[in-house]
N, C-alpha and C positions, 0 to 999 in steps of 0.2 A: 400535401406535405410542404411545409415552409422551406425556403432556400437554406436557412440555417440548419434545420433538421436533416435535410437532404445531404448537406455537406458532412455532417456528423456521421450519417449512415455510410456514405461512400468511404470516408476515411476509416471508419471502424472496420469495414469489410477489407479494405486494402491492407490495413495493419493487423487486423485480427487473424486473417488466414495464415500469414507467416508465423505469428506468435503461436498459433495452435500447432503448426508443424514443429516448431522448436520444442514445445512442452510435451508433445506426444511422441516424438521420434525416438529419442534416446537420452540417457543421462548426460551424455556429452553435450547435446544440443540444449538440454535444460540448463545445465550450468553455464553454457555460453550465453544463453538468454538472460540469466540472472546477472552475470558479470556485465553485460551490455547495459542493462537497466541501471545497475548500480553506478557504473562509471558515468553514464549520461546524466542520471538524476543528480549525482553529486556535483558534477560540473555545472549543471543548470542551476542548482540551489545556490552554490557559491557565487555564481555570476550575478545573482540578484543582489547580493551584499557587496561584492567586489567586482564591479564592472570590468576593470582591467586586472583580471585574475593573475596574469603572468607577472604583474608588477606589484602584487599584494602579498607580502611574505606570509601572513597568517592564512589567507585563503589558499595560496599555493601549497603550503605545507599540509594543510588539512586535506586538500585534494590528493596529494601524493600519498598521505597516510591511508586515505580511503581506498585508493587503487591497490596499495600493498595489502591492506586487510582483506579486500575482496579476493585477491588471488591467493593469499595465504589460507583463506577459508577452504580452498579446494583440497588442502591437506587436512589431516585430522587435527582439530583443536585440542583434543584430549582433555586435560584437566582445566583448560581455559573455557570450555564450552558452557558449563553451568554458571560460573561467575559472569561471563559475558551475557548470558541469558538474563540473569538477575539484574545486571546493569541496564539492559535494554528495557525490561519491564518497569524498573524504577524510573527510567527516563520517560517512558510513556505516561506513567502516573503523574509525573511532574508536569508534562505537557497538558494533561487533562485538567489538572488543578488550575493551570494557567489559563486554559480555555474558558473555564467557568468563573474564575475569581479575579482575573486581572484584565485591565482595559487594553493594554498594549501586549504584544507578543514577547515572551521571554527570549525567543530566538533572535531578536534584534540585538541582544546584549552580547552574546557569544556565538555568532553564526558559525565560526570555524569549528567549535566544539559540537554544536548541534548538528552540523553536517554529518559528523561521524555517528553521533548517538541516534539521531532521528532518521537520517536517510540510509546510512550504510550498515550499521550494526544489525538491524533485522535481516537484511539480505545476507550478511555474513553467516548468520545463524542457520538460515535455511540452506545455503550452499553447503554448509558442513554436514547437513543431513544426507548429502550425497553418499556418505559412508554408512547409511542406515537403509533398511528395506523400505522405510516409509517415505523416502525422499520424493519419488515420483508421485505417489498418491497424495501427499500433502500439498505439493506444488500445484498439481493439476486441479485438485478439488478446491483449494483456496482461490486460485485465480478465476476459475469458472463461477464459484459462488459469489465472488466480488462482482463479476460482470452481471450475474443474475440479480444481485441486490441493487446494483446501480441502475440497471434498466428498469427493474420493478419500481424503484423509488421515483424514477423520472416519469414513467407513464401513469402510475397510480396518482402521483402528485398532480400531474397535469389534468387528470380526469376528474378526481374528486377532492383534490387538496384545497383546503380553506384556511386551516390554522397554521400559522408560521411556526416552524420548529425552532429556529435560532436567528431571528431577523437581524440582530446586531452583527452577526458574523456572515450568515449566508441567507439573504432574504428570499431566495427562490425555493428553499426546502420547506416541506410541510410535515406535520405530524402524520397525516394520512399516508403520505409517501413513505415515511419512516417505518410505520407499523406494517404497511402493505409489503414493503421490501422484506421485513423480518419474516412475515408469514410465508411468503412465496419462497424465500431462501430455505427455510426449514422444510417446507414441503418437498423442494427439489433435493434435499439431502438424502431422501430415500433412493434417488437414482444413483448416488455415489455408493450407498450401502449395497445396492444390487450389483453395481459394476465391479467394485473392488473386492467385495466379499471379505473385507477386513474391518473390524470394529462392528458393534451391533447398532441397531437403529437409534438407540438413545445416545450413544457416543457420537454418531454422525449428526444428530440434532444439536448436540452441544457444540460441535465444531461449526455448524451452520450459524448458531446463535452468536458464537464468538466472532466469526467472520463478519456477519451483518452488523453487530453492535460496535465492535472496535473499528471495523472498516468505515462505518458511518461517522464515528467520532474522529477518526483520522482525517476524513475529508473536511470536517469542521476545523480541525487543528490547522490544516494547510490553508483553508479559507481565511482563518484569522490572521496568520502571518502575512498572507498576500494583501489583505485589507490594511494591515498596519503599514505595509510598504506602498500602499496605494497603487497596486497593480492588479490586473484582471487574471492574467495567466502567468505561469512560471516560465513559459517558453512558447514557441510557435512552430515546433517541429511537426506537429500533427494538426492540419487545418480543421477547425471546428472543435477541436479537443484541447488545444493548448500545447503544453509541454509534456515531457516524460513524467515529471513529478505530478502534474495535474491528473494524469491517467493512472498512475500507480501509487498515489498517496495512500489510498484506503488499503490496498494490497500490502504495502510496506508496513503500515502502522499495525495491522492486525497480526502480522507474522509472529512476533514474540509470544503472543497468547495462544495461537494455533500450535506453534512448536511445543509450547509447554503442555498443551493437552495431549499431543502425540506422545510425549515422553511419559505422561501419566498412564495413557492407555496401553502403552507397550510394557 
């Protein structure tokens, strides 16, 4: 095992075990985990564009709005939930269009706004599901499927990967890793069907496909704006893994689509 991979594994274990405790223990710890991710990811994202955040009015206002939204989401959003979900999905579609059709990242132009739309709003949506029976199930399954997809893509890509997936944005990713991650994630969805006993096999397969597909695209979206800023990682809080946004970009990006499926299935 290379020293880089060893560092990644050690950090994953040290960080992963507390995360698993938070997401499995209770709704209170689950919400606390999401609030922590949201606040840290928002701060980390804004620091990329506003190095002196405390002295940058736009960045500071965006951060304060983000914190307020995250904590407000612990209350019922009521009539605001569906409009916010629509805004989040529309924003994701805009970022996907930008990923494939623009050279530079659209996030460079209005980072204070994209902090709310790209980083914070998806977390606001799932936090509000705390008032629904599906909250714990959606959070646990989405997070674990993202990990399964990421690990599968990494090892399948390293083992048999030959054809580059999106070399302009992320040279290390391969088509073999992409499809391998999709297959393995869908196969693992049966475990969530067996564990939770809610939704049928086909519904869990759709959730798995949504997590894998939009999680993979979300990773590319973050890679693009990092490349446009000429940086490797969004932060260094986790040795070998980068920052909070580096680790949770796929999870955050797929949330609006998974939340939408949960509403349809319910």
